[in-house]
C-alpha positions as CSV (number, residue, x, y, z in Angstrom):
1,X,-22.8,12.3,-14.4
2,X,-24.5,14.7,-12.0
3,X,-25.4,14.1,-8.4
4,X,-27.0,16.3,-5.9
5,X,-25.0,17.2,-2.8
6,X,-27.6,15.3,-0.7
7,X,-26.9,12.1,-2.8
8,X,-23.2,12.5,-2.3
9,X,-23.6,13.0,1.4
10,X,-25.7,9.8,1.5
11,X,-23.0,8.0,-0.5
12,X,-20.3,8.9,2.0
13,X,-22.5,8.9,5.2
14,X,-22.0,12.6,5.7
15,X,-24.2,15.6,6.4
16,X,-25.2,18.6,4.2
17,X,-25.0,22.2,5.4
18,X,-26.3,24.5,2.8
19,X,-28.1,23.7,-0.5
20,X,-28.7,20.0,-0.5
21,X,-30.0,20.2,-4.1
22,X,-26.8,21.7,-5.5
23,X,-25.8,19.7,-8.6
24,X,-22.3,18.3,-8.6
25,X,-20.7,16.9,-11.8
26,X,-17.0,16.8,-10.8
27,X,-14.5,16.4,-8.0
28,X,-11.5,18.8,-8.3
29,X,-8.4,20.2,-6.5
30,X,-9.1,23.1,-4.1
31,X,-7.7,25.8,-6.3
32,X,-9.3,24.6,-9.5
33,X,-12.8,23.7,-8.3
34,X,-15.6,25.4,-10.3
35,X,-19.3,26.1,-9.6
36,X,-20.4,22.4,-10.2
37,X,-17.3,20.8,-8.6
38,X,-16.8,19.5,-5.1
39,X,-13.4,19.8,-3.4
40,X,-11.7,18.9,-0.1
41,X,-11.0,21.4,2.7
42,X,-9.9,19.4,5.7
43,X,-7.4,21.6,7.4
44,X,-7.2,25.2,8.6
45,X,-4.9,26.1,5.6
46,X,-7.9,25.5,3.3
47,X,-10.9,26.1,5.6
48,X,-9.9,29.8,6.1
49,X,-10.0,30.3,2.3
50,X,-13.3,28.7,1.4
51,X,-15.0,32.0,0.6
52,X,-12.4,32.8,-2.0
53,X,-13.0,29.6,-4.0
54,X,-16.0,29.2,-6.4
55,X,-16.6,25.5,-5.7
56,X,-20.1,24.1,-5.7
57,X,-19.4,22.4,-2.4
58,X,-16.7,21.6,0.1
59,X,-16.0,18.4,2.0
60,X,-15.1,19.6,5.5
61,X,-14.7,18.1,9.1
62,X,-18.0,17.3,10.7
63,X,-17.8,20.1,13.3
64,X,-17.0,22.9,10.8
65,X,-19.7,25.5,10.0
66,X,-19.7,28.3,7.5
67,X,-22.7,30.3,6.4
68,X,-23.3,31.0,2.7
69,X,-21.4,28.0,1.3
70,X,-22.4,24.4,0.6
71,X,-20.7,21.9,2.9
72,X,-20.5,18.2,3.1
73,X,-19.6,17.5,6.7
74,X,-17.8,14.2,7.3
75,X,-16.0,12.5,10.2
76,X,-13.3,11.5,7.6
77,X,-13.1,14.2,4.9
78,X,-10.2,12.7,3.1
79,X,-11.8,9.3,2.8
80,X,-15.1,10.9,1.7
81,X,-13.3,12.8,-1.0
82,X,-11.6,9.6,-2.2
83,X,-14.9,7.8,-2.5
84,X,-16.5,10.7,-4.4
85,X,-13.6,11.0,-6.7
86,X,-13.9,7.3,-7.5
87,X,-17.6,7.8,-8.2
88,X,-16.9,10.5,-10.8
89,X,-13.9,8.8,-12.2
90,X,-14.5,5.0,-12.2
91,X,-11.8,2.6,-13.3
92,X,-11.7,1.9,-17.1
93,X,-13.8,-1.1,-18.2
94,X,-12.2,-3.2,-21.0
95,X,-14.5,-4.6,-23.6
96,X,-16.1,-7.8,-22.2
97,X,-14.8,-11.0,-23.8
98,X,-11.5,-12.6,-24.9
99,X,-9.6,-10.7,-27.6
100,X,-8.8,-12.9,-30.6
101,X,-5.0,-12.5,-30.1
102,X,-5.1,-14.1,-26.6
103,X,-3.4,-17.5,-26.2
104,X,-5.3,-19.7,-23.8
105,X,-4.2,-23.1,-22.5
106,X,-6.2,-26.2,-21.8
107,X,-8.9,-26.5,-19.2
108,X,-9.0,-22.8,-18.4
109,X,-12.2,-21.2,-17.1
110,X,-13.1,-17.6,-17.4
111,X,-16.0,-16.1,-15.4
112,X,-19.0,-14.1,-16.8
113,X,-18.3,-10.5,-17.9
114,X,-14.6,-11.0,-17.8
115,X,-12.4,-8.9,-20.2
116,X,-9.1,-10.3,-21.5
117,X,-7.1,-7.8,-23.5
118,X,-4.8,-8.3,-26.6
119,X,-1.6,-10.4,-26.5
120,X,-2.3,-11.9,-23.2
121,X,-1.0,-15.5,-22.5
122,X,-3.0,-17.7,-20.1
123,X,-1.7,-21.2,-19.1
124,X,-3.4,-24.5,-18.4
125,X,-5.9,-25.1,-15.7
126,X,-6.3,-21.4,-14.9
127,X,-9.5,-20.1,-13.3
128,X,-10.4,-16.4,-13.8
129,X,-13.3,-15.0,-11.9
130,X,-16.3,-12.8,-12.8
131,X,-15.8,-9.3,-14.2
132,X,-12.0,-9.6,-14.2
133,X,-10.2,-7.0,-16.3
134,X,-7.0,-8.5,-17.7
135,X,-5.0,-5.8,-19.7
136,X,-2.8,-6.4,-22.8
137,X,0.4,-8.3,-22.4
138,X,-0.4,-10.1,-19.1
139,X,1.1,-13.5,-18.6
140,X,-0.7,-16.0,-16.3
141,X,1.0,-19.3,-15.5
142,X,-0.5,-22.8,-15.1
143,X,-2.8,-23.6,-12.3
144,X,-3.3,-19.9,-11.3
145,X,-6.5,-18.9,-9.6
146,X,-7.8,-15.3,-10.0
147,X,-10.9,-14.1,-8.1
148,X,-13.8,-11.9,-9.1
149,X,-13.4,-8.2,-10.0
150,X,-9.6,-8.5,-10.3
151,X,-7.7,-5.9,-12.4
152,X,-4.3,-6.9,-13.8
153,X,-2.7,-3.9,-15.7
154,X,-0.4,-4.3,-18.7
155,X,2.5,-6.7,-18.5
156,X,1.7,-8.1,-15.1
157,X,3.0,-11.6,-14.7
158,X,1.4,-14.1,-12.3
159,X,3.4,-17.3,-12.3
160,X,2.3,-20.9,-11.8
161,X,0.0,-21.9,-8.9
162,X,-0.3,-18.5,-7.4
163,X,-3.6,-17.4,-6.0
164,X,-5.2,-14.0,-6.3
165,X,-8.3,-13.1,-4.2
166,X,-11.3,-11.0,-5.1
167,X,-11.1,-7.2,-5.9
168,X,-7.4,-7.3,-6.2
169,X,-5.6,-4.7,-8.4
170,X,-2.1,-5.3,-9.6
171,X,-0.4,-2.4,-11.5
172,X,1.7,-2.5,-14.6
173,X,4.9,-4.6,-14.7
174,X,4.6,-6.4,-11.4
175,X,5.7,-10.0,-11.1
176,X,3.9,-12.3,-8.7
177,X,5.5,-15.6,-8.0
178,X,9.1,-15.1,-9.1
179,X,11.8,-17.4,-7.5
180,X,13.1,-16.2,-4.1
181,X,16.8,-15.3,-3.9
182,X,18.1,-18.5,-2.5
183,X,21.6,-20.0,-3.2
184,X,23.6,-22.5,-1.1
185,X,27.4,-21.7,-1.2
186,X,29.7,-24.6,-1.9
187,X,33.3,-23.4,-2.1
188,X,33.4,-21.1,-5.1
189,X,30.0,-22.4,-6.4
190,X,26.4,-21.5,-5.5
191,X,23.7,-24.1,-5.8
192,X,20.3,-22.6,-6.6
193,X,17.6,-23.5,-4.0
194,X,14.4,-24.5,-5.8
195,X,11.3,-22.5,-4.7
196,X,8.4,-24.8,-4.7
197,X,5.8,-22.6,-2.9
198,X,3.3,-20.0,-4.1
199,X,2.2,-16.5,-3.5
200,X,-1.2,-16.0,-2.1
201,X,-2.8,-12.5,-2.3
202,X,-6.1,-12.2,-0.3
203,X,-9.1,-9.9,-1.1
204,X,-9.0,-6.1,-1.5
205,X,-5.3,-5.8,-2.0
206,X,-3.7,-3.2,-4.3
207,X,-0.2,-3.9,-5.6
208,X,1.7,-1.0,-7.2
209,X,3.7,-0.9,-10.4
210,X,6.9,-2.9,-10.8
211,X,6.6,-4.8,-7.6
212,X,8.2,-8.2,-7.2
213,X,6.7,-10.7,-4.8
214,X,8.6,-14.0,-4.6
215,X,7.1,-17.4,-4.1
216,X,7.8,-19.4,-0.9
217,X,10.7,-21.8,-0.8
218,X,8.0,-24.1,0.7
219,X,4.5,-23.1,1.6
220,X,3.6,-19.5,0.7
221,X,4.4,-15.9,0.6
222,X,1.1,-14.4,2.0
223,X,-0.3,-10.9,1.4
224,X,-3.3,-10.6,3.6
225,X,-6.6,-8.7,3.0
226,X,-6.5,-4.9,2.4
227,X,-2.7,-4.5,2.0
228,X,-1.6,-1.6,-0.2
229,X,1.8,-1.3,-1.8
230,X,3.4,1.6,-3.6
231,X,5.6,1.2,-6.7
232,X,8.9,-0.6,-6.7
233,X,8.3,-2.7,-3.6
234,X,10.1,-6.1,-3.1
235,X,8.6,-8.8,-0.9
236,X,10.9,-11.9,-0.5
237,X,10.0,-15.6,-0.1
238,X,7.8,-16.8,2.7
239,X,7.1,-13.3,4.0
240,X,3.7,-12.6,5.6
241,X,2.2,-9.1,5.4
242,X,-0.7,-8.6,7.8
243,X,-4.1,-7.1,7.0
244,X,-4.3,-3.4,6.0
245,X,-0.6,-2.8,6.1
246,X,0.9,-0.1,3.8
247,X,4.3,-0.5,2.1
248,X,5.6,2.8,0.5
249,X,7.9,3.0,-2.5
250,X,11.1,1.0,-2.6
251,X,10.4,-1.0,0.6
252,X,12.3,-4.2,0.7
253,X,11.4,-7.1,3.0
254,X,13.7,-10.1,3.4
255,X,12.7,-13.7,3.5
256,X,10.6,-15.3,6.2
257,X,9.7,-12.1,8.0
258,X,6.3,-11.5,9.4
259,X,4.7,-8.0,9.2
260,X,1.7,-7.4,11.5
261,X,-1.6,-5.7,10.8
262,X,-2.0,-2.0,10.1
263,X,1.8,-1.5,9.8
264,X,3.2,1.4,7.8
265,X,6.7,1.1,6.3
266,X,7.7,4.4,4.8
267,X,9.8,4.9,1.6
268,X,13.0,2.9,1.2
269,X,12.6,1.0,4.5
270,X,14.7,-2.2,4.5
271,X,13.6,-5.1,6.7
272,X,15.9,-8.0,7.6
273,X,14.9,-11.6,7.3
274,X,13.4,-14.0,9.9
275,X,12.1,-11.2,12.2
276,X,8.6,-10.2,13.4
277,X,7.1,-6.7,13.2
278,X,4.1,-6.3,15.4
279,X,0.7,-4.8,14.7
280,X,0.3,-1.0,14.3
281,X,4.1,-0.3,14.0
282,X,5.2,2.7,12.0
283,X,8.7,2.8,10.5
284,X,10.2,6.1,9.2
285,X,11.7,6.5,5.7
286,X,15.1,4.9,4.9
287,X,15.1,3.0,8.2
288,X,16.8,-0.4,8.5
289,X,14.9,-2.9,10.7
290,X,17.2,-5.6,11.9
291,X,15.4,-7.2,14.8
292,X,11.9,-7.8,16.1
293,X,9.7,-4.8,16.8
294,X,6.9,-5.0,19.4
295,X,3.4,-3.9,18.5
296,X,2.5,-0.2,18.5
297,X,6.1,1.1,18.2
298,X,7.1,4.1,16.1
299,X,10.8,3.7,15.0
300,X,13.2,5.2,12.5
301,X,16.9,5.5,11.7
302,X,19.8,3.8,9.8
303,X,23.4,4.5,9.1
304,X,26.2,2.5,7.5
305,X,29.5,1.9,9.4
306,X,31.9,-1.0,10.0
307,X,29.8,-3.8,11.3
308,X,31.6,-4.2,14.7
309,X,31.2,-0.5,15.3
310,X,27.6,-0.7,14.4
311,X,27.0,-3.6,16.9
312,X,28.6,-1.5,19.6
313,X,26.5,1.6,18.6
314,X,23.3,-0.5,18.7
315,X,24.1,-1.7,22.2
316,X,24.7,1.9,23.3
317,X,21.7,3.7,21.8
318,X,19.1,2.4,24.3
319,X,21.2,3.8,27.2
320,X,21.8,7.3,25.7
321,X,18.9,9.0,27.7
322,X,20.4,7.6,31.0
323,X,24.0,8.6,29.9
324,X,22.8,12.1,29.1
325,X,21.4,12.5,32.6
326,X,24.7,11.2,34.1
327,X,26.7,13.6,32.0
328,X,24.5,16.5,33.0
329,X,24.8,15.6,36.7
330,X,28.7,15.3,36.3
331,X,28.8,18.8,34.7
332,X,26.9,20.3,37.6
333,X,29.1,18.6,40.1
334,X,32.2,19.9,38.3
335,X,30.9,23.4,38.3
336,X,30.3,23.2,42.1
337,X,33.8,21.9,42.7
338,X,35.3,24.7,40.5
339,X,33.1,27.3,42.1
340,X,31.4,28.2,38.9
341,X,27.7,29.3,39.0
342,X,25.2,27.4,36.9
């Protein structure tokens, strides 16, 4: 595939500086970009080195100018590069149709141009939308609904009654609709709590590899539109994850917690159950979130210690800035009493 720089600029709503007719056939890393490749230069680290790279064109911030090189100026260079990269490297399309080895239950419907790979098992009363790509080894339970343009990679499991929206991607080995971790103690015995709810995943969600998303005890576990999860994320029963939230690798969210819109939980964040995290919150890596977080906060931190000590520490932390001022004032007063200059 070849595109002119002008065509790429139109694709990403950018502007060309230089030769608009330059042919581009690839998107490449900065150091490796050749004469027909476009690459990304969005920071000073790269912008100062443009003349030493033989790329066909560079995606740069919209206010950057450089004579003698071809530029695609964009208000969001990183997003523009992602869109162009996807244009040159589209997702694989499986052969349309149902492979002969697929096991299909009764009263199951498959939309036009769907592709179902080998050794897939599909239950009863399942609806699969148009242009779905179901890779080998996928298991789909009874009464599952899968929307249009969904992509389920190898060995994904979507268990009974769960609902997957349009343009959802679920990467290899993820399980949607497993039982929540619920057991009622009775002396030395634990009674398993049946989980009768579902998982609902809305449109334009991408779930990483080896995620587990538990069904609700009642009702649903709800992953709203535009959510992106990294690999090895666990979302427990009856959790709600708000629109366009990002969950990085090894995040764990306990049951019945609500995560707001545009939240970022960095790697290995642990979130306690039955709390609310507001919109636009950012939580630093390996943090433990044990209570509600108001919208717009940036928080981080976690350390293990005896629980009673931890409770006392948590009560003290918010007062540390004030205590620091008091200690500083006491030090100055002590110096004056002792006749020592500051």
